[in-house]
MARTI-954699 format. One record per atom (N, C-alpha, C): residue in one letter; atom name; y, z, x. Coordinates in nm, 3 decimals. Layout:
! residues N
r_a_y_z_x
A_CA_Y_Z_X
...
! end
This chain:
! residues 192
r_a_y_z_x
M_N_9.134_7.487_12.200
M_CA_9.205_7.563_12.135
M_C_9.358_7.457_11.994
R_N_9.400_7.398_12.145
R_CA_9.551_7.233_12.103
R_C_9.483_7.250_11.954
R_N_9.392_7.198_11.943
R_CA_9.344_7.073_11.874
R_C_9.359_7.223_11.758
I_N_9.329_7.353_11.708
I_CA_9.352_7.402_11.609
I_C_9.527_7.448_11.578
V_N_9.545_7.488_11.664
V_CA_9.698_7.501_11.652
V_C_9.762_7.398_11.595
L_N_9.738_7.257_11.681
L_CA_9.805_7.129_11.600
L_C_9.719_7.146_11.446
L_N_9.659_7.151_11.426
L_CA_9.553_7.115_11.259
L_C_9.627_7.272_11.200
L_N_9.655_7.372_11.194
L_CA_9.721_7.448_11.158
L_C_9.915_7.464_11.116
F_N_9.923_7.379_11.222
F_CA_10.062_7.272_11.271
F_C_10.090_7.161_11.107
L_N_9.978_7.130_11.157
L_CA_10.037_7.019_11.038
L_C_9.959_7.028_10.882
V_N_9.876_7.152_10.881
V_CA_9.812_7.187_10.722
V_C_9.899_7.272_10.622
L_N_9.934_7.371_10.748
L_CA_10.004_7.462_10.634
L_C_10.090_7.461_10.550
P_N_10.170_7.360_10.696
P_CA_10.302_7.326_10.560
P_C_10.293_7.276_10.420
A_N_10.159_7.159_10.411
A_CA_10.184_7.123_10.327
A_C_10.100_7.183_10.257
C_N_9.943_7.349_10.266
C_CA_9.982_7.367_10.177
C_C_10.039_7.451_10.106
R_N_10.176_7.476_10.140
R_CA_10.287_7.536_10.084
R_C_10.402_7.467_9.946
A_N_10.383_7.315_10.007
A_CA_10.460_7.201_9.899
A_C_10.384_7.229_9.813
E_N_10.482_7.202_9.669
E_CA_10.453_7.194_9.589
E_C_10.451_7.027_9.591
P_N_10.339_6.960_9.471
P_CA_10.363_6.832_9.440
P_C_10.414_6.770_9.402
R_N_10.494_6.680_9.368
R_CA_10.655_6.620_9.313
R_C_10.614_6.638_9.198
D_N_10.527_6.662_9.121
D_CA_10.502_6.686_8.977
D_C_10.614_6.785_8.953
A_N_10.494_6.855_8.959
A_CA_10.518_7.018_8.986
A_C_10.684_7.028_9.029
Q_N_10.741_7.002_9.147
Q_CA_10.900_6.951_9.093
Q_C_11.000_6.951_9.007
A_N_10.932_6.806_8.948
A_CA_11.024_6.765_8.849
A_C_10.977_6.829_8.746
A_N_10.835_6.897_8.671
A_CA_10.879_6.997_8.596
A_C_10.947_7.140_8.562
T_N_10.997_7.163_8.663
T_CA_11.079_7.244_8.699
T_C_11.156_7.247_8.709
P_N_11.293_7.215_8.604
P_CA_11.406_7.273_8.605
P_C_11.462_7.341_8.721
P_N_11.594_7.251_8.761
P_CA_11.633_7.330_8.887
P_C_11.734_7.436_8.818
G_N_11.732_7.563_8.850
G_CA_11.737_7.694_8.827
G_C_11.645_7.759_8.753
T_N_11.583_7.794_8.753
T_CA_11.449_7.805_8.627
T_C_11.354_7.860_8.732
H_N_11.413_8.008_8.677
H_CA_11.221_8.145_8.768
H_C_11.087_8.087_8.733
V_N_11.017_8.094_8.773
V_CA_10.895_8.114_8.757
V_C_10.775_8.157_8.802
D_N_10.804_8.285_8.711
D_CA_10.755_8.374_8.747
D_C_10.582_8.439_8.712
S_N_10.449_8.420_8.792
S_CA_10.351_8.464_8.812
S_C_10.282_8.634_8.818
I_N_10.374_8.763_8.801
I_CA_10.342_8.874_8.792
I_C_10.292_8.900_8.625
L_N_10.209_8.990_8.576
L_CA_10.137_8.968_8.437
L_C_10.219_9.057_8.380
P_N_10.220_9.095_8.239
P_CA_10.323_9.216_8.201
P_C_10.221_9.366_8.212
P_N_10.294_9.465_8.246
P_CA_10.262_9.583_8.298
P_C_10.106_9.599_8.193
E_N_10.174_9.596_8.048
E_CA_10.014_9.655_8.023
E_C_9.823_9.559_8.031
E_N_9.839_9.423_8.089
E_CA_9.787_9.337_8.060
E_C_9.713_9.363_8.237
E_N_9.770_9.407_8.268
E_CA_9.745_9.489_8.441
E_C_9.682_9.558_8.408
Q_N_9.710_9.637_8.299
Q_CA_9.596_9.774_8.350
Q_C_9.504_9.736_8.218
R_N_9.507_9.678_8.148
R_CA_9.433_9.570_8.045
R_C_9.318_9.558_8.111
R_N_9.325_9.487_8.220
R_CA_9.207_9.415_8.334
R_C_9.174_9.524_8.460
F_N_9.263_9.573_8.490
F_CA_9.208_9.677_8.585
F_C_9.090_9.823_8.510
R_N_9.107_9.848_8.420
R_CA_9.039_9.942_8.343
R_C_8.875_9.804_8.218
A_N_8.855_9.700_8.267
A_CA_8.763_9.635_8.288
A_C_8.636_9.710_8.259
G_N_8.567_9.683_8.203
G_CA_8.383_9.772_8.238
G_C_8.384_9.920_8.251
L_N_8.547_9.998_8.284
L_CA_8.533_10.178_8.291
L_C_8.566_10.167_8.158
E_N_8.505_10.331_8.148
E_CA_8.530_10.407_8.003
E_C_8.555_10.507_8.005
D_N_8.660_10.561_7.928
D_CA_8.762_10.644_7.905
D_C_8.753_10.776_7.952
P_N_8.740_10.822_8.071
P_CA_8.658_10.990_8.089
P_C_8.707_11.176_7.998
G_N_8.828_11.056_7.991
G_CA_8.873_11.243_7.875
G_C_8.903_11.325_7.982
V_N_8.845_11.376_8.065
V_CA_8.909_11.513_8.177
V_C_8.871_11.443_8.285
L_N_8.918_11.499_8.382
L_CA_8.902_11.561_8.488
L_C_8.727_11.602_8.505
A_N_8.670_11.503_8.568
A_CA_8.512_11.533_8.620
A_C_8.456_11.664_8.779
G_N_8.419_11.757_8.759
G_CA_8.353_11.755_8.890
G_C_8.516_11.808_8.943
G_N_8.586_11.844_9.033
G_CA_8.701_11.860_9.095
G_C_8.637_11.999_9.144
A_N_8.805_12.106_9.029
A_CA_8.789_12.283_9.018
A_C_8.851_12.300_8.960
E_N_8.835_12.436_8.943
E_CA_8.849_12.579_8.838
E_C_9.050_12.594_8.882
S_N_9.062_12.535_9.071
S_CA_9.194_12.622_9.048
S_C_9.152_12.497_9.213
R_N_9.324_12.548_9.262
R_CA_9.409_12.469_9.346
R_C_9.285_12.507_9.552
E_N_9.300_12.646_9.485
E_CA_9.205_12.708_9.623
E_C_9.082_12.680_9.586
A_N_9.045_12.664_9.512
A_CA_8.879_12.646_9.498
A_C_8.875_12.519_9.512
L_N_8.988_12.364_9.505
L_CA_8.927_12.299_9.584
L_C_8.953_12.290_9.713
V_N_9.027_12.345_9.711
V_CA_9.102_12.329_9.912
V_C_8.937_12.408_9.998
R_N_8.921_12.544_9.938
R_CA_8.797_12.563_9.938
R_C_8.663_12.485_10.003
A_N_8.587_12.388_9.904
A_CA_8.517_12.346_9.871
A_C_8.574_12.230_9.992
F_N_8.639_12.154_9.946
F_CA_8.715_12.056_10.095
F_C_8.737_12.107_10.223
V_N_8.702_12.205_10.275
V_CA_8.700_12.246_10.435
V_C_8.589_12.306_10.467
R_N_8.516_12.329_10.359
R_CA_8.386_12.314_10.344
R_C_8.278_12.190_10.420
A_N_8.379_12.090_10.289
A_CA_8.271_12.018_10.304
A_C_8.306_11.927_10.445
A_N_8.378_11.910_10.489
A_CA_8.498_11.903_10.650
A_C_8.418_11.985_10.748
E_N_8.394_12.091_10.717
E_CA_8.311_12.148_10.812
E_C_8.136_12.128_10.879
R_N_8.081_12.091_10.717
R_CA_7.980_11.995_10.686
R_C_7.947_11.881_10.715
A_N_8.064_11.763_10.759
A_CA_8.075_11.602_10.719
A_C_8.048_11.578_10.685
D_N_8.043_11.596_10.512
D_CA_8.008_11.654_10.346
D_C_8.027_11.498_10.269
T_N_8.028_11.380_10.321
T_CA_8.101_11.288_10.254
T_C_8.076_11.274_10.116
T_N_7.931_11.325_10.047
T_CA_7.887_11.322_9.923
T_C_7.966_11.451_9.845
A_N_8.005_11.512_9.912
A_CA_8.069_11.605_9.819
A_C_8.243_11.586_9.829
V_N_8.286_11.569_9.931
V_CA_8.462_11.454_9.961
V_C_8.391_11.353_9.817
R_N_8.367_11.299_9.803
R_CA_8.355_11.147_9.724
R_C_8.409_11.260_9.542
R_N_8.321_11.388_9.541
R_CA_8.308_11.424_9.471
R_C_8.401_11.468_9.317
M_N_8.506_11.488_9.487
M_CA_8.653_11.587_9.485
M_C_8.720_11.508_9.467
I_N_8.743_11.412_9.446
I_CA_8.890_11.318_9.493
I_C_8.832_11.173_9.272
L_N_8.966_11.166_9.253
L_CA_8.998_11.103_9.145
L_C_8.834_10.950_9.128
S_N_8.834_10.939_9.024
S_CA_8.744_10.850_9.067
S_C_8.832_10.754_8.984
R_N_8.781_10.628_9.020
R_CA_8.871_10.447_8.960
R_C_8.857_10.480_8.795
A_N_8.780_10.555_8.699
A_CA_8.837_10.563_8.604
A_C_8.934_10.658_8.569
E_N_8.935_10.773_8.630
E_CA_9.001_10.867_8.628
E_C_9.174_10.855_8.661
F_N_9.163_10.716_8.762
F_CA_9.280_10.713_8.793
F_C_9.350_10.606_8.657
A_N_9.243_10.534_8.656
A_CA_9.235_10.401_8.531
A_C_9.324_10.491_8.433
Y_N_9.263_10.592_8.344
Y_CA_9.288_10.709_8.210
Y_C_9.412_10.790_8.217
L_N_9.398_10.863_8.305
L_CA_9.435_10.956_8.367
L_C_9.555_11.016_8.469
Y_N_9.531_10.940_8.517
Y_CA_9.667_10.920_8.625
Y_C_9.785_10.828_8.678
Y_N_9.772_10.704_8.718
Y_CA_9.773_10.621_8.659
Y_C_9.907_10.558_8.538
P_N_9.830_10.625_8.382
P_CA_9.936_10.580_8.311
P_C_10.070_10.630_8.265
S_N_10.071_10.826_8.373
S_CA_10.225_10.890_8.316
S_C_10.237_10.861_8.420
S_N_10.216_10.830_8.592
S_CA_10.222_10.817_8.691
S_C_10.407_10.735_8.688
E_N_10.498_10.812_8.821
E_CA_10.619_10.704_8.914
E_C_10.569_10.593_8.909
F_N_10.501_10.514_8.886
F_CA_10.450_10.358_8.936
F_C_10.460_10.321_8.891
T_N_10.440_10.367_8.745
T_CA_10.435_10.281_8.628
T_C_10.577_10.235_8.577
H_N_10.708_10.284_8.670
H_CA_10.839_10.207_8.614
H_C_10.916_10.245_8.801
P_N_11.058_10.067_8.733
P_CA_11.104_10.092_8.888
P_C_11.191_10.199_8.918
P_N_11.218_10.214_8.980
P_CA_11.190_10.110_9.085
P_C_10.957_10.099_9.276
K_N_10.957_10.203_9.204
K_CA_10.880_10.254_9.232
K_C_10.721_10.150_9.145
R_N_10.723_10.111_9.112
R_CA_10.613_10.050_8.972
R_C_10.508_9.963_9.120
L_N_10.386_9.950_9.062
L_CA_10.265_9.918_9.090
L_C_10.210_9.900_9.061
S_N_10.111_9.756_9.058
S_CA_10.014_9.732_8.961
S_C_9.908_9.874_8.987
P_N_9.810_9.861_8.862
P_CA_9.705_9.995_8.925
P_C_9.647_9.960_8.999
A_N_9.547_9.850_8.986
A_CA_9.509_9.767_9.092
A_C_9.551_9.818_9.196
L_N_9.671_9.747_9.252
L_CA_9.719_9.769_9.383
L_C_9.743_9.896_9.454
L_N_9.810_10.025_9.336
L_CA_9.815_10.114_9.366
L_C_9.632_10.177_9.435
W_N_9.568_10.163_9.339
W_CA_9.410_10.180_9.347
W_C_9.406_10.122_9.510
F_N_9.423_10.043_9.508
F_CA_9.352_9.986_9.689
F_C_9.442_10.062_9.788
L_N_9.555_10.089_9.767
L_CA_9.639_10.174_9.841
L_C_9.577_10.264_9.885
T_N_9.585_10.402_9.778
T_CA_9.536_10.451_9.771
T_C_9.395_10.523_9.832
M_N_9.284_10.430_9.785
M_CA_9.206_10.451_9.830
M_C_9.194_10.418_10.015
Q_N_9.276_10.279_9.991
Q_CA_9.275_10.232_10.147
Q_C_9.306_10.384_10.274
E_N_9.413_10.424_10.223
E_CA_9.436_10.567_10.282
E_C_9.406_10.667_10.318
S_N_9.318_10.701_10.203
S_CA_9.225_10.831_10.175
S_C_9.095_10.782_10.279
E_N_9.098_10.681_10.274
E_CA_8.938_10.659_10.401
E_C_8.981_10.678_10.502
K_N_9.085_10.599_10.538
K_CA_9.194_10.653_10.701
K_C_9.169_10.784_10.695
G_N_9.220_10.844_10.615
G_CA_9.257_11.019_10.659
G_C_9.112_11.044_10.682
I_N_9.009_10.999_10.539
I_CA_8.882_11.125_10.560
I_C_8.789_11.082_10.623
G_N_8.830_10.977_10.702
G_CA_8.782_10.884_10.836
G_C_8.823_11.067_10.946
R_N_8.985_10.966_10.975
R_CA_9.030_11.085_11.150
R_C_8.932_11.198_11.133
L_N_8.997_11.275_11.011
L_CA_8.937_11.424_11.020
L_C_8.737_11.413_11.019
F_N_8.725_11.346_10.981
F_CA_8.600_11.360_11.027
F_C_8.569_11.368_11.192
A_N_8.592_11.218_11.210
A_CA_8.634_11.204_11.321
A_C_8.644_11.281_11.420
R_N_8.756_11.349_11.433
R_CA_8.797_11.468_11.497
R_C_8.802_11.645_11.478
R_N_8.769_11.663_11.366
R_CA_8.759_11.805_11.314
R_C_8.629_11.808_11.219
G_N_8.515_11.723_11.138
G_CA_8.463_11.687_11.115
G_C_8.346_11.820_11.142
G_N_8.227_11.876_11.089
G_CA_8.108_11.914_11.129
G_C_8.074_11.960_11.219
R_N_8.213_12.062_11.296
R_CA_8.196_12.223_11.303
R_C_8.291_12.311_11.195
P_N_8.339_12.454_11.195
P_CA_8.439_12.584_11.169
P_C_8.541_12.447_11.207
L_N_8.626_12.511_11.086
L_CA_8.819_12.508_11.071
L_C_8.815_12.626_11.098
G_N_8.808_12.732_11.032
G_CA_8.870_12.845_11.038
G_C_8.954_12.860_10.956
Y_N_8.925_12.804_10.852
Y_CA_9.007_12.894_10.741
Y_C_9.064_12.940_10.677
V_N_9.257_12.993_10.702
V_CA_9.288_13.079_10.688
V_C_9.378_13.038_10.524
S_N_9.448_13.029_10.473
S_CA_9.457_12.985_10.317
S_C_9.505_12.799_10.360
S_N_9.607_12.805_10.193
S_CA_9.711_12.665_10.185
S_C_9.817_12.745_10.104
R_N_9.852_12.656_10.135
R_CA_10.049_12.613_10.096
R_C_10.004_12.523_10.017
C_N_10.092_12.467_9.893
C_CA_10.160_12.323_9.839
C_C_10.304_12.347_9.876
A_N_10.332_12.275_9.770
A_CA_10.523_12.260_9.725
A_C_10.521_12.385_9.565
P_N_10.600_12.440_9.642
P_CA_10.646_12.556_9.496
P_C_10.616_12.551_9.363
A_N_10.622_12.477_9.361
A_CA_10.654_12.342_9.190
A_C_10.582_12.218_9.206
P_N_10.475_12.179_9.091
P_CA_10.387_12.071_9.115
P_C_10.518_11.932_9.026
R_N_10.515_11.836_9.047
R_CA_10.530_11.771_9.013
R_C_10.519_11.686_8.850
V_N_10.575_11.648_8.752
V_CA_10.451_11.684_8.636
V_C_10.527_11.517_8.548
E_N_10.369_11.499_8.545
E_CA_10.428_11.302_8.486
E_C_10.359_11.322_8.411
G_N_10.338_11.375_8.233
G_CA_10.223_11.337_8.109
G_C_10.179_11.459_8.139
E_N_10.023_11.464_8.105
E_CA_9.982_11.600_8.158
E_C_9.907_11.630_8.297
N_N_9.952_11.562_8.415
N_CA_9.942_11.547_8.507
N_C_10.015_11.698_8.610
R_N_9.979_11.755_8.616
R_CA_10.030_11.847_8.747
R_C_10.019_11.839_8.920
L_N_10.092_11.740_8.898
L_CA_10.097_11.715_9.139
L_C_10.113_11.805_9.250
W_N_10.052_11.814_9.217
W_CA_10.087_11.946_9.386
W_C_10.089_11.828_9.562
D_N_10.224_11.878_9.559
D_CA_10.210_11.792_9.812
D_C_10.311_11.868_9.832
R_N_10.287_11.778_9.964
R_CA_10.322_11.896_10.057
R_C_10.258_11.971_10.106
C_N_10.113_11.967_10.020
C_CA_9.973_12.052_10.083
C_C_9.971_12.035_10.213
T_N_9.984_12.237_10.233
T_CA_9.894_12.195_10.428
T_C_9.782_12.350_10.393
V_N_9.696_12.341_10.450
V_CA_9.591_12.403_10.537
V_C_9.673_12.476_10.703
T_N_9.635_12.642_10.686
T_CA_9.673_12.679_10.800
T_C_9.547_12.753_10.844
L_N_9.485_12.780_10.915
L_CA_9.393_12.799_11.113
L_C_9.405_12.881_11.113
R_N_9.235_13.007_11.151
R_CA_9.265_13.088_11.223
R_C_9.353_13.074_11.375
E_N_9.315_12.919_11.415
E_CA_9.382_12.873_11.589
E_C_9.507_12.930_11.471
G_N_9.628_12.969_11.428
G_CA_9.755_13.005_11.407
G_C_9.831_12.832_11.405
K_N_9.707_12.756_11.388
K_CA_9.766_12.624_11.344
K_C_9.799_12.616_11.158
T_N_9.913_12.494_11.114
T_CA_9.908_12.415_11.029
T_C_9.954_12.268_10.996
E_N_9.833_12.241_10.929
E_CA_9.774_12.092_10.893
E_C_9.804_12.050_10.756
R_N_9.829_11.956_10.788
R_CA_9.806_11.871_10.675
R_C_9.690_11.846_10.640
L_N_9.547_11.858_10.580
L_CA_9.455_11.789_10.578
L_C_9.442_11.655_10.454
F_N_9.499_11.656_10.369
F_CA_9.496_11.572_10.232
F_C_9.585_11.523_10.146
G_N_9.644_11.480_10.126
G_CA_9.694_11.432_9.996
G_C_9.732_11.549_9.858
T_N_9.784_11.437_9.755
T_CA_9.835_11.487_9.659
T_C_9.696_11.582_9.614
I_N_9.755_11.652_9.458
I_CA_9.703_11.691_9.406
I_C_9.668_11.728_9.285
V_N_9.535_11.678_9.171
V_CA_9.633_11.655_9.077
V_C_9.538_11.767_8.992
E_N_9.624_11.851_8.864
E_CA_9.582_11.943_8.822
E_C_9.640_11.911_8.662
R_N_9.457_11.851_8.600
R_CA_9.526_11.863_8.437
R_C_9.434_11.924_8.383
D_N_9.446_12.031_8.268
D_CA_9.372_12.069_8.156
D_C_9.266_12.146_8.234
G_N_9.322_12.285_8.328
G_CA_9.256_12.343_8.393
G_C_9.151_12.274_8.555
R_N_9.191_12.176_8.537
R_CA_9.095_12.079_8.630
R_C_9.191_12.070_8.761
F_N_9.133_12.085_8.847
F_CA_9.199_11.991_8.997
F_C_9.064_11.870_9.078
K_N_9.193_11.805_9.128
K_CA_9.108_11.720_9.217
K_C_9.144_11.635_9.248
F_N_9.158_11.546_9.442
F_CA_9.246_11.551_9.492
F_C_9.294_11.396_9.442
V_N_9.412_11.342_9.458
V_CA_9.508_11.232_9.441
V_C_9.400_11.178_9.557
S_N_9.471_11.161_9.660
S_CA_9.416_11.084_9.770
S_C_9.363_11.206_9.908
Y_N_9.295_11.170_10.022
Y_CA_9.314_11.147_10.093
Y_C_9.395_11.218_10.253
Q_N_9.509_11.093_10.230
Q_CA_9.611_11.091_10.332
Q_C_9.628_11.165_10.375
N_N_9.604_11.214_10.504
N_CA_9.691_11.329_10.614
N_C_9.761_11.268_10.745
E_N_9.830_11.366_10.800
E_CA_9.865_11.314_10.965
E_C_9.773_11.286_11.020
Y_N_9.644_11.271_11.053
Y_CA_9.558_11.240_11.182
Y_C_9.563_11.152_11.241
! end
């Protein structure tokens, strides 16, 4: 163990140091930025994806989407849950370009935002299925913010909660996107 710690102590500083030639080539006070322009980030993120044009699957109303989600949770049906959330292509072409994350101060690359969104979704749906999946939830109703946020052609319904028969109100999923009369989940991030 001591050898590994000593090796890391000696090697890590060398990994961070710039070669002398690189230091000489960069005049003092020059800022070197390796971040790609937003257009290039989008182009790279879209590589291999086709523009879907519209949201596929999902539901024709917010209520229908929530009810389908509740049924899927009651069956612990991961296939159904996957059909209700934005695909990578829908995210790349329909959601991200007009999202608040394309401009400062919230700007994130599409790849990073997709990664974070999917990571939170996986955690959220995993927790929900582990704690409540496979048994009746006793769905009564759902409610979201009184008005959607509008980003381009997207209407985003936030702060959605579900009321269950036992009187509990819970947040089982994240934002719902509405576009051209179709509804899908952006994320399954929840409070579990």
